[in-house]
Residue, then its C-alpha position, 0 to 999 in steps of 0.5 A: m437840137e440834132s436828133s439823128f446819128l451822124i458820123l463826124k469823122n472816120i479815124g481809121s480801121l483795122t482789117l481782120e482776116d474774116n472779111s471784116e474790119i473794125r472802124f474807129s470814128i467820132d460820131s454824134y447823136r442828138g448833138y452829143k459827140y463821142a468815140s465809136i469803135r465798131k465791127y463792120l462786115k463785108s460779105d455777099t449777103y451783108t455789108g455794114p455795121t454789126k452789133s459788136g462795138i462800143t461808144m466812149t466819152a472823151d475822158i474814157v478814150k483819154g484813159i484807154a489811150a494812156v493805158i494801152k500806150e504802155l503796152p509792149d509792141t510785141t504780143e509775146e511780152i503782153q500778159e493777161s491782165e486788167l489795164g483799167k476801169f473807167a466810169k461811164r455813168p453810175g453803175l456802168s464802167v468800161i473795162v480794158r483788159t488783155s486776154s487770150f481766146r482760142g489761142k489768140k491774144g486780144l484787147d477787150i474793151r467791154q462794159w461792166q454793169e454793177d447795180q441792183a438789176y445786174k452785176g456783170w459784163t454787158k453785150k456792149g464791147i469790142r475785142l481788138p487783135l493784139d497782133k496789131v497792137k501798134e496800129v491800135k495804139e496809133l488809132f487810139a492816139q488819133i481818136d483822142e486827138a480828134l475828140k479834143e477838136 
């Protein structure tokens, strides 16, 4: 059995203003294939992945792709709301919601834990800029297709 991490396919990326980008890829760990969305930095001192990101099964990607496909293409029309909740495993879900933070609208994809030990948001998650909603929809459609291969 494969015991190491592999990037199987780079789907695409969203360039952000702060010398960083969010990359969408299909990865594999110990033979298990999943989707990954992770923030990468590009600076004088460090270039590479950050802790900011999330991994998702094919079913979760399919669900998220379906709910964000329904979002309007302009941010003015997008209201703050929870778009969907997708089970990752018992006690752990991925919640997709639109929200405002520091005056900017974003699409939050974050893990929610609910068990005896803890109830609330985990550190696992990513915030995608809603001013790039068309690109986000396209990247999710591409990652959904790639997971079917």
